C-alpha positions as CSV (number, residue, x, y, z in Angstrom):
1,M,73.0,111.5,85.2
2,T,74.7,108.1,84.4
3,V,77.3,108.4,81.6
4,L,78.9,104.9,81.6
5,E,77.0,101.7,82.5
6,V,78.7,98.3,82.6
7,R,76.7,95.2,83.2
8,D,77.8,91.5,83.6
9,L,81.1,92.1,81.8
10,A,83.1,88.9,81.2
11,V,86.4,88.4,79.4
12,R,88.0,85.2,78.5
13,F,91.5,84.4,76.9
14,G,91.3,80.9,75.7
15,E,90.5,78.7,78.6
16,T,91.3,81.4,81.1
17,Q,88.4,83.5,82.6
18,A,90.1,86.8,83.4
19,V,87.0,88.8,84.2
20,Q,83.5,87.6,85.3
21,G,80.4,89.4,86.2
22,V,81.8,92.8,86.6
23,G,79.3,95.7,86.7
24,F,79.4,99.4,87.6
25,E,78.1,102.8,86.5
26,V,79.6,106.2,86.7
27,A,77.7,109.5,86.7
28,R,78.9,112.9,85.2
29,G,81.5,114.5,87.4
30,E,81.8,111.4,89.6
31,V,85.1,109.6,90.4
32,L,84.9,105.7,90.6
33,G,88.0,104.1,92.1
34,I,88.7,100.5,91.0
35,V,91.1,98.9,93.4
36,G,92.6,95.4,93.7
37,E,95.9,93.6,93.5
38,S,97.8,93.0,90.3
39,G,96.1,90.3,88.3
40,S,92.6,91.0,89.7
41,G,91.2,92.1,86.4
42,K,91.1,95.9,86.9
43,S,93.0,96.8,83.7
44,V,91.4,94.1,81.6
45,S,87.9,95.4,82.5
46,V,88.6,99.0,81.6
47,L,90.4,98.0,78.3
48,A,87.3,95.9,77.5
49,V,85.2,98.9,78.0
50,L,87.3,100.8,75.4
51,G,87.5,97.9,73.1
52,L,91.2,97.8,73.3
53,L,91.7,94.1,74.1
54,P,93.5,91.8,71.6
55,P,91.4,89.9,69.1
56,R,91.8,86.6,70.9
57,A,89.9,88.0,73.9
58,V,86.3,86.9,74.1
59,V,84.2,89.7,75.7
60,S,80.5,89.5,76.7
61,G,78.1,91.5,78.8
62,S,77.0,95.2,78.2
63,V,78.9,98.5,78.0
64,R,76.6,101.5,77.4
65,L,77.8,105.1,76.9
66,H,74.9,107.4,77.3
67,G,72.7,104.4,76.7
68,R,74.5,103.4,73.5
69,E,75.7,99.9,73.4
70,L,79.5,99.6,72.6
71,L,80.1,95.9,72.8
72,G,79.8,94.5,69.3
73,A,80.2,97.9,67.7
74,Q,82.4,98.3,64.6
75,E,86.0,99.3,65.0
76,K,85.4,102.5,63.0
77,E,82.7,103.5,65.4
78,L,84.8,102.9,68.4
79,T,87.8,104.8,67.0
80,A,85.5,107.9,66.5
81,L,84.6,107.6,70.3
82,R,88.1,107.0,71.7
83,G,89.8,110.3,72.5
84,K,86.6,112.2,72.1
85,S,83.8,110.8,74.2
86,M,86.1,108.4,76.1
87,A,89.7,108.9,76.8
88,M,92.3,106.9,78.7
89,V,95.5,107.8,80.6
90,F,97.8,104.7,80.6
91,Q,100.2,103.7,83.3
92,D,103.4,104.1,81.4
93,P,103.4,107.5,79.8
94,L,106.7,106.9,78.0
95,A,105.1,103.9,76.2
96,G,102.1,106.1,75.2
97,L,104.2,108.9,73.7
98,T,106.0,108.8,70.4
99,P,109.8,109.4,71.2
100,V,110.6,111.0,67.8
101,H,107.8,113.6,67.8
102,R,107.7,116.8,69.9
103,V,105.4,116.9,72.8
104,G,103.4,119.8,71.6
105,D,102.8,118.2,68.2
106,Q,101.5,115.0,69.8
107,V,99.0,117.0,72.0
108,A,98.0,119.0,68.9
109,E,97.4,115.8,66.9
110,A,95.1,114.6,69.6
111,V,93.1,117.9,69.0
112,R,93.1,117.7,65.3
113,V,92.0,114.1,65.1
114,H,88.6,115.0,66.5
115,Q,88.2,118.7,65.8
116,R,88.3,120.7,62.5
117,V,90.9,123.3,63.4
118,S,94.1,124.6,61.7
119,S,97.5,123.4,62.6
120,K,98.3,126.8,64.3
121,A,95.1,126.7,66.4
122,A,95.9,123.1,67.4
123,R,99.4,124.0,68.5
124,L,98.0,127.0,70.6
125,R,95.5,124.7,72.1
126,A,98.2,122.3,72.9
127,V,100.1,125.0,74.8
128,E,97.0,125.9,76.7
129,L,96.4,122.2,77.8
130,L,100.1,121.8,78.9
131,D,99.6,124.9,81.0
132,L,96.3,123.6,82.4
133,V,98.0,120.4,83.7
134,G,100.7,122.4,85.3
135,I,103.7,122.1,83.1
136,P,105.9,125.2,83.6
137,D,106.8,127.3,80.6
138,P,104.5,125.4,78.4
139,A,105.4,127.2,75.1
140,R,109.0,126.1,75.5
141,R,108.3,122.6,76.8
142,A,105.9,122.0,73.9
143,R,109.0,122.0,71.6
144,A,110.8,119.3,73.7
145,F,110.7,115.6,73.2
146,P,109.3,113.0,75.7
147,H,112.7,111.8,76.9
148,E,113.4,115.3,78.1
149,F,110.6,115.1,80.6
150,S,110.4,113.6,83.9
151,G,108.0,110.7,84.6
152,G,105.5,113.1,86.3
153,M,105.6,115.6,83.5
154,R,105.1,112.9,80.9
155,Q,102.0,111.7,82.8
156,R,100.7,115.2,82.8
157,V,101.2,115.3,79.0
158,M,99.1,112.2,78.7
159,I,96.4,113.8,80.9
160,A,96.5,116.9,78.6
161,M,96.0,114.7,75.5
162,A,93.2,112.8,77.3
163,I,91.2,115.9,78.1
164,A,91.9,117.7,74.8
165,N,88.5,117.0,73.5
166,D,86.4,117.4,76.6
167,P,85.6,113.6,77.0
168,D,82.5,112.3,78.8
169,V,84.5,109.5,80.4
170,L,88.1,109.7,81.5
171,I,89.7,106.3,82.4
172,C,93.0,106.4,84.3
173,D,94.9,103.1,84.6
174,E,97.4,103.2,87.4
175,P,98.3,106.9,86.6
176,T,100.5,107.3,89.8
177,T,102.2,103.9,90.0
178,A,106.1,104.2,90.7
179,L,105.9,108.0,90.9
180,D,107.4,109.9,93.9
181,V,104.9,110.9,96.6
182,T,105.1,114.5,95.6
183,V,104.6,113.9,91.9
184,Q,101.7,111.5,92.8
185,A,100.1,114.3,94.7
186,Q,100.6,116.6,91.8
187,I,99.0,114.1,89.3
188,L,96.0,113.5,91.6
189,D,95.6,117.3,91.7
190,V,95.8,117.5,87.9
191,L,93.0,114.8,87.7
192,R,90.9,117.0,89.9
193,T,91.4,119.8,87.6
194,A,90.6,117.7,84.6
195,R,87.4,116.6,86.2
196,R,86.5,120.1,87.1
197,E,87.3,121.5,83.6
198,T,85.6,118.8,81.6
199,G,82.9,117.5,83.8
200,A,84.0,114.0,82.9
201,A,83.0,110.8,84.7
202,V,86.4,109.5,85.9
203,V,87.3,105.8,86.4
204,L,90.6,105.6,88.5
205,V,92.2,102.2,88.5
206,T,94.9,101.6,91.2
207,H,96.3,98.8,93.3
208,D,96.9,101.4,96.2
209,I,93.6,101.7,98.0
210,G,95.0,104.6,100.0
211,V,95.2,106.8,96.8
212,V,91.4,106.7,96.4
213,A,90.6,108.1,99.9
214,G,90.9,111.7,98.9
215,I,89.6,111.7,95.2
216,A,87.0,109.0,94.7
217,D,83.3,109.1,95.4
218,R,82.7,105.5,95.1
219,V,85.1,102.4,95.2
220,L,84.8,99.0,93.5
221,V,87.0,96.3,94.9
222,M,88.1,93.4,92.6
223,R,89.8,90.1,93.3
224,S,90.4,87.2,90.9
225,G,88.5,88.9,88.1
226,Q,85.3,89.5,90.2
227,V,83.8,92.4,92.1
228,V,83.9,91.6,95.9
229,E,82.5,94.9,97.1
230,T,81.2,98.3,95.9
231,A,80.5,101.1,98.2
232,T,80.8,104.9,98.8
233,V,84.3,105.8,99.7
234,D,83.3,106.5,103.3
235,D,81.6,103.2,103.7
236,L,84.4,101.3,102.3
237,F,87.0,102.8,104.5
238,Y,84.9,103.0,107.8
239,R,82.5,100.0,107.3
240,P,84.0,97.5,104.9
241,R,81.9,94.4,104.3
242,S,84.3,92.1,102.6
243,P,87.1,90.4,104.5
244,F,89.3,91.0,101.5
245,T,88.6,94.7,101.5
246,R,89.6,94.7,105.2
247,T,92.8,92.9,104.3
248,L,93.6,95.6,101.8
249,L,92.9,98.4,104.3
250,D,95.0,96.7,107.0
251,A,97.9,96.5,104.5
252,V,98.1,100.2,104.0
253,P,100.8,101.7,106.2
254,R,99.5,104.9,108.1
255,I,102.2,107.5,108.3
256,H,100.7,109.2,111.5
257,D,100.6,105.9,113.5
258,H,103.4,104.9,115.9
259,P,105.6,102.4,114.1
260,A,104.8,99.7,116.6
261,R,101.1,100.2,115.8
262,S,101.4,100.9,112.1
263,G,101.9,97.4,111.0
264,Y,99.4,95.3,109.2
265,S,97.0,94.0,111.9
266,G,99.0,90.9,112.5
267,R,98.5,89.6,109.0
268,P,100.3,86.3,108.3
269,V,103.7,87.0,106.8
270,L,105.7,83.7,107.1
271,P,104.4,80.2,107.2
272,P,105.7,77.9,109.9
273,Q,109.1,76.7,109.1
274,P,109.6,72.9,108.5
275,A,112.6,71.1,110.1
276,P,115.9,71.6,108.3
277,A,116.5,69.1,105.5
278,H,120.0,68.3,107.1
279,P,122.2,69.6,109.8
280,G,124.0,72.0,107.5
281,D,120.7,73.8,107.0
282,A,120.1,74.6,110.7
283,R,122.4,77.6,110.6
284,S,120.3,79.3,108.1
285,T,116.7,78.2,109.1
286,P,115.8,79.7,112.4
287,P,112.2,79.0,113.3
288,V,110.0,81.9,112.4
289,P,106.4,82.4,113.8
290,A,103.5,82.1,111.5
291,H,102.3,85.6,112.5
292,S,104.5,88.6,113.2
293,G,102.5,89.4,116.4
294,E,102.5,85.9,117.8
295,A,103.6,85.5,121.4
296,R,106.9,83.6,121.9
297,S,107.1,81.5,125.1
298,A,110.2,79.6,124.0
299,P,113.7,81.2,124.6
300,P,115.4,83.0,121.7
301,V,116.8,80.7,119.1
302,Q,120.5,81.1,118.4
303,V,120.8,81.6,114.7
304,G,124.5,81.4,113.9
305,W,125.1,84.7,112.4
306,G,123.7,87.9,113.9
307,A,121.7,86.7,117.0
308,V,121.8,90.0,118.9
309,R,124.4,92.4,117.7
310,R,123.3,95.9,118.8
311,G,126.3,97.4,120.5
312,G,125.9,100.7,118.9
313,R,129.1,100.4,116.8
314,A,128.9,101.9,113.3
315,V,128.8,99.2,110.5
316,L,128.8,102.0,107.8
317,E,130.3,105.5,108.0
318,V,130.0,108.0,105.1
319,E,131.9,111.2,105.5
320,G,131.7,114.1,103.1
321,L,131.0,111.9,100.1
322,V,131.2,113.6,96.7
323,K,130.2,112.2,93.2
324,R,130.1,114.2,90.0
325,Y,129.3,113.4,86.4
326,G,131.0,115.6,83.9
327,R,131.4,119.3,84.3
328,G,128.8,120.6,86.8
329,G,126.7,117.4,86.1
330,W,124.7,115.6,88.6
331,V,126.2,115.7,92.1
332,V,126.1,113.8,95.4
333,D,127.6,116.6,97.4
334,R,129.3,116.2,100.8
335,V,126.9,113.6,102.2
336,S,127.6,112.3,105.7
337,F,125.8,109.7,107.8
338,D,126.3,106.4,109.6
339,V,124.4,103.1,110.2
340,R,124.8,101.5,113.5
341,A,124.8,97.7,114.3
342,G,121.2,96.5,114.4
343,E,119.8,99.7,113.1
344,T,117.8,100.6,110.1
345,L,118.5,104.0,108.5
346,G,115.8,105.0,106.0
347,L,117.1,107.2,103.1
348,V,114.2,109.1,101.4
349,G,113.8,111.7,98.7
350,E,112.4,112.2,95.2
351,S,113.7,110.6,92.0
352,G,116.8,112.3,90.9
353,C,118.0,113.5,94.3
354,G,121.0,111.1,94.3
355,K,119.9,108.2,96.4
356,T,120.9,105.5,94.0
357,T,124.1,107.2,93.0
358,L,125.1,107.4,96.6
359,L,124.4,103.6,97.1
360,M,126.5,102.7,94.0
361,E,129.4,104.7,95.5
362,I,129.1,102.8,98.7
363,L,128.7,99.4,97.1
364,A,131.7,99.9,94.8
365,L,133.9,99.6,97.9
366,G,136.5,101.8,96.2
367,A,138.0,105.2,96.7
368,P,135.3,107.9,96.1
369,Q,135.9,111.1,94.2
370,G,135.7,112.9,97.6
371,G,135.2,112.1,101.2
372,R,135.4,108.7,102.9
373,V,133.4,105.4,103.1
374,V,134.2,103.2,106.1
375,V,132.6,99.7,106.1
376,F,132.9,97.7,109.3
377,G,135.9,99.9,110.4
378,R,137.7,99.6,107.0
379,D,138.3,102.7,104.8
380,T,137.3,101.5,101.3
381,A,139.9,103.7,99.6
382,G,142.7,101.5,100.9
383,L,141.3,98.0,100.2
384,S,143.0,95.3,98.2
385,G,141.1,93.1,95.9
386,R,141.1,90.3,98.4
387,E,139.9,92.6,101.2
388,R,137.2,94.0,99.1
389,L,136.0,90.5,98.3
390,G,136.0,89.7,102.0
391,L,133.9,92.8,102.7
392,R,131.3,91.9,100.1
393,R,130.3,88.9,102.3
394,D,129.2,91.2,105.0
395,L,127.6,93.8,102.7
396,Q,124.9,92.7,100.3
397,V,122.2,94.5,98.3
398,V,118.6,94.0,97.3
399,F,117.5,96.0,94.3
400,Q,114.2,97.6,93.3
401,D,113.1,95.3,90.4
402,P,113.7,91.6,91.3
403,M,113.0,90.4,87.8
404,A,115.7,92.6,86.4
405,S,118.2,91.4,89.0
406,L,117.4,87.7,88.7
407,D,118.7,85.8,85.7
408,P,115.6,84.3,83.9
409,R,117.8,81.5,82.4
410,M,118.9,80.3,85.9
411,T,116.8,78.2,88.4
412,V,116.1,79.6,91.8
413,H,118.6,77.1,93.2
414,D,121.4,78.4,91.0
415,I,120.5,82.0,91.7
416,V,120.6,81.6,95.4
417,A,123.7,79.4,95.3
418,E,125.7,81.8,93.0
419,P,127.2,83.9,95.7
420,L,128.1,80.8,97.7
421,R,129.9,79.3,94.7
422,A,131.7,82.7,94.1
423,H,133.0,82.7,97.6
424,G,133.9,78.9,97.6
425,L,131.3,78.0,100.2
426,P,129.0,74.9,100.3
427,I,125.7,75.3,98.4
428,D,123.7,72.8,100.5
429,R,122.0,75.6,102.4
430,V,119.8,76.8,99.5
431,G,116.7,75.1,100.7
432,G,117.1,76.6,104.2
433,L,117.5,80.0,102.8
434,L,114.4,79.7,100.8
435,R,112.5,78.5,103.9
436,L,113.9,81.4,105.8
437,V,112.2,84.0,103.5
438,G,108.9,82.0,103.5
439,L,109.2,80.0,100.4
440,E,109.4,76.2,100.0
441,A,112.5,74.2,99.3
442,E,110.8,72.7,96.2
443,H,110.7,76.2,94.7
444,A,114.4,75.8,94.0
445,A,113.8,73.9,90.7
446,R,111.7,76.7,89.2
447,Y,112.6,79.9,87.3
448,P,112.1,83.5,88.4
449,Q,109.3,84.0,85.8
450,D,107.3,81.2,87.5
451,F,106.8,83.5,90.6
452,S,104.9,86.6,91.6
453,G,106.6,90.0,92.2
454,G,106.6,89.5,95.9
455,Q,108.0,86.0,95.7
456,R,110.7,87.1,93.4
457,Q,111.7,89.7,95.9
458,R,111.8,87.0,98.5
459,I,114.2,85.1,96.3
460,A,116.4,88.2,95.9
461,I,116.5,88.6,99.7
462,A,117.4,84.9,100.0
463,R,120.3,85.4,97.7
464,A,121.4,88.5,99.7
465,L,121.4,86.5,102.9
466,A,123.3,83.5,101.5
467,L,126.7,84.9,102.6
468,E,125.4,85.7,106.1
469,P,125.9,89.5,105.8
470,R,125.8,92.0,108.6
471,L,124.5,94.9,106.5
472,L,121.9,94.9,103.8
473,V,121.5,97.8,101.4
474,L,117.9,97.8,100.2
475,D,117.2,100.1,97.1
476,E,113.5,100.6,96.8
477,P,112.7,96.9,97.5
478,V,108.9,97.3,97.8
479,S,108.1,100.2,95.5
480,A,106.9,98.1,92.6
481,L,104.7,95.7,94.7
482,D,101.0,95.7,95.5
483,V,100.2,97.3,98.8
484,S,99.3,93.9,100.4
485,I,102.5,92.2,99.0
486,R,104.5,95.2,100.1
487,A,103.2,94.8,103.7
488,E,104.3,91.1,103.6
489,V,107.8,91.9,102.4
490,V,108.3,94.7,105.0
491,E,107.2,92.4,107.8
492,L,109.6,89.7,106.4
493,L,112.4,92.3,106.6
494,L,111.5,93.3,110.1
495,E,111.4,89.6,111.2
496,L,114.8,88.9,109.5
497,K,116.4,91.9,111.2
498,A,115.1,90.9,114.6
499,R,116.2,87.2,114.2
500,L,119.5,87.7,112.5
501,G,120.7,91.0,114.0
502,L,121.0,92.7,110.6
503,S,121.5,96.3,109.9
504,Y,119.7,98.0,107.0
505,L,120.2,100.9,104.7
506,F,116.7,101.2,103.4
507,V,116.1,103.5,100.4
508,A,112.6,104.5,99.4
509,H,110.3,107.2,98.3
510,D,107.4,105.8,100.3
511,L,107.5,107.6,103.6
512,A,104.9,105.4,105.2
513,V,107.0,102.3,104.7
514,V,110.0,104.0,106.1
515,R,108.0,105.0,109.1
516,R,107.2,101.3,109.7
517,I,110.7,99.9,109.2
518,A,113.3,102.5,110.1
519,D,114.9,103.6,113.3
520,R,116.4,106.8,111.9
521,V,115.6,108.6,108.6
522,A,117.8,110.8,106.4
523,V,116.0,113.1,103.9
524,M,118.0,113.8,100.6
525,Y,117.4,116.6,98.2
526,S,119.5,117.6,95.2
527,G,122.5,115.6,96.3
528,R,122.6,116.6,99.9
529,I,121.0,115.4,103.1
530,V,118.7,118.2,104.4
531,E,117.4,116.5,107.5
532,I,118.3,113.5,109.6
533,G,117.1,112.1,112.9
534,P,115.1,109.5,114.8
535,V,112.0,108.5,112.9
536,E,109.7,109.5,115.7
537,D,111.2,113.0,115.9
538,V,111.3,113.6,112.1
539,F,107.8,112.5,111.4
540,A,106.3,114.2,114.5
541,E,108.1,117.5,114.0
542,P,109.9,117.8,110.7
543,R,112.3,120.8,110.7
544,H,113.0,121.2,107.0
545,P,110.4,122.5,104.7
546,Y,111.1,119.8,102.1
547,T,110.5,117.1,104.8
548,R,107.2,118.7,105.7
549,A,106.3,118.9,102.0
550,L,107.1,115.2,101.6
551,L,104.9,114.2,104.6
552,A,102.1,116.5,103.5
553,A,102.0,114.8,100.1
554,V,101.5,111.3,101.4
555,P,97.9,110.2,101.0
556,V,96.1,109.5,104.2
557,P,93.9,106.3,104.0
558,D,91.0,108.2,105.8
559,P,88.5,110.0,103.6
560,V,87.4,112.6,106.1
561,R,90.9,113.5,107.2
562,E,92.1,113.4,103.5
563,R,89.4,115.8,102.4
564,A,89.7,118.1,105.4
565,R,93.5,118.6,105.4
566,S,95.1,121.5,103.5
567,R,97.0,120.5,100.4
568,L,100.7,121.5,100.0
569,L,102.0,120.9,96.5
570,L,105.6,121.6,95.6
571,S,106.0,123.6,92.4
572,G,108.1,122.3,89.7
573,D,109.6,118.8,89.3
574,P,112.2,116.9,91.3
575,P,115.7,118.1,90.4
576,G,117.8,116.0,88.0
577,D,114.7,113.9,87.0
578,H,114.7,115.3,83.4
579,L,117.1,116.7,80.9
580,L,115.6,120.2,80.8
581,R,117.4,121.4,83.9
582,P,120.1,123.9,84.8
583,A,123.8,122.7,84.8
584,G,123.9,122.7,88.5
585,P,122.0,123.6,91.7
586,P,120.9,127.1,92.3
587,S,123.0,129.5,94.5
588,G,122.5,129.4,98.2
589,C,119.8,127.0,99.4
590,R,119.2,124.5,96.5
591,F,115.6,123.9,97.7
592,R,114.6,127.6,97.6
593,T,113.2,127.4,94.0
594,R,110.5,125.0,95.2
595,C,110.4,126.0,98.9
596,P,106.8,127.0,100.1
597,L,108.5,128.9,102.9
598,Y,110.9,131.1,100.9
599,P,108.4,133.4,99.0
600,G,106.9,134.6,102.3
601,L,110.2,135.5,104.0
602,P,111.2,139.2,104.4
603,S,113.9,140.2,102.0
604,V,116.6,140.4,104.7
605,L,115.9,136.7,105.6
606,G,115.4,135.6,102.1
607,S,118.6,137.0,100.9
608,R,120.5,134.5,103.1
609,C,118.7,131.7,101.3
610,V,120.0,133.1,98.0
611,S,123.6,133.7,99.1
612,E,124.5,131.1,101.7
613,E,124.0,127.3,101.5
614,P,122.6,126.0,104.8
615,E,124.6,123.2,106.5
616,L,123.1,120.3,108.4
617,G,122.6,121.6,111.9
618,A,123.9,119.5,114.8
619,A,121.1,120.9,117.1
620,D,118.0,120.2,115.0
621,G,119.4,117.9,112.3
622,A,118.0,120.1,109.4
623,A,119.9,122.1,106.7
624,C,117.7,125.1,106.7
625,H,118.3,128.7,107.7
626,H,114.8,129.0,109.0
627,S,114.0,125.5,110.2
628,S,111.9,126.7,113.0
629,G,109.5,128.6,110.7
630,G,106.2,127.2,109.5
631,I,105.0,126.6,106.0
632,G,101.5,128.1,106.6
């Protein structure tokens, strides 16, 4: 039975046509996935359905709920429907929760707005809902405030509020964006529970087409405000009709493919490079092929810095690094690894595991609280100010959010030229640097806000390359990008590494991206590295239970395989990702409180997990007492 029917929906903001001719319908208990890149009109469409667009928006067409027309309805009528017959889960749960009210009170309020129940009954119902969506110790957590919850827990609270009144339609707008892969799997599982408990028709909006493979029944693909394809999930993945849909599918990295085959079907990444503007640019503008898979008949181009520099010498060595905050606060605990010349080391783990703290300790180029950091053979503890400045030319960083790291008051030229000026170098190579990352020299006169997210990240990469570094530290450089733009930036980084002989320390929580770009991978949990090894070995035969759980949580962009595989969901939340946590890690193995393997161990074996912290094994590269055991 059709619950929601949308026909010929159009939305205009002034002279801008944001959405045109959008139509779909959703039946009871059905999940419709709406996918497309940022700016395709997905969110505008569902906000129009709920009547939540600003007054300046001009909306036309038809939106029917159980045959009842909603477009043109009075605000009072729509308010009565929102939260009862139709509910929404927004992308940013922190923005959707009031910071000064307790979580339980906010869920109880959602109940009382539409139901005549006492305050006590509403609070009890709130605890039941928090329990239903998988929040541990719900009675205690109900008394906490939103800032005391992790991102995944806040999203579960939003889902609890959305299903509080058994809605007929549940609209979820990017509910898993920017979440760790394990938390994303938990949220998708909670949405399955919500659909089962309420029988609601679910509309799932996402820019990651791989997410819908295991949860959607049908998929609608949008581009530039229009529907380009609608199909069942199997037809869309196995028999796509639209070239744009095929492009989106090609852009999804597949974690089980060999890295050499897991690229993006030879999609264009960099445009052909124009000739250097002047001789000074030649050093920074090596010719780059239009397609990453294009055959090269000409001899390799000498590019000034890098060329080929893969002698196996370590460009970065970290030995027993320790970082603590306060008494028993968050810890990076005895972390050791190295990065070799010409190598990419991927560092993966959930939010709060210490990845960024570790990077900040390395980038500070000073004496750590404990252990050693050696950069290009120099121990950072003994560097003078001049030596530290010299090392910064060879060690550069690209951050996660390019808009936050690019000064909006500066032109692109000044942004890219800034490190050159700081080191007293000529700034006439800015145009060449922009062309190197696939932009035009004319872009130098614009400001960061004039560019898309992917273009801004290219600008950040150009700035990082300005000083001709040997090692780039990349902190989640593609996590906030659409899947197709993510693919382009990853291919750009691979191309730059090959052409310039760079080494990368690549931090991410997207294991499929790490599979594509890294040579070796280090898995981090609760401040320690629990597994390290070549990408092929770790992904083919992960030794640590945590690594297996991370891999099991990655969505497979194949509906049949995704539906058939057994699900492994880690209990609880990533450590250190919220304030309601113990003062320090548990005794023994710090992963045992979430380990799927630990509960099934005989007591004699499990006691070792409680009393003795495992060390990273030289033989198998895993910090687990039972690394040869299966999870089941």
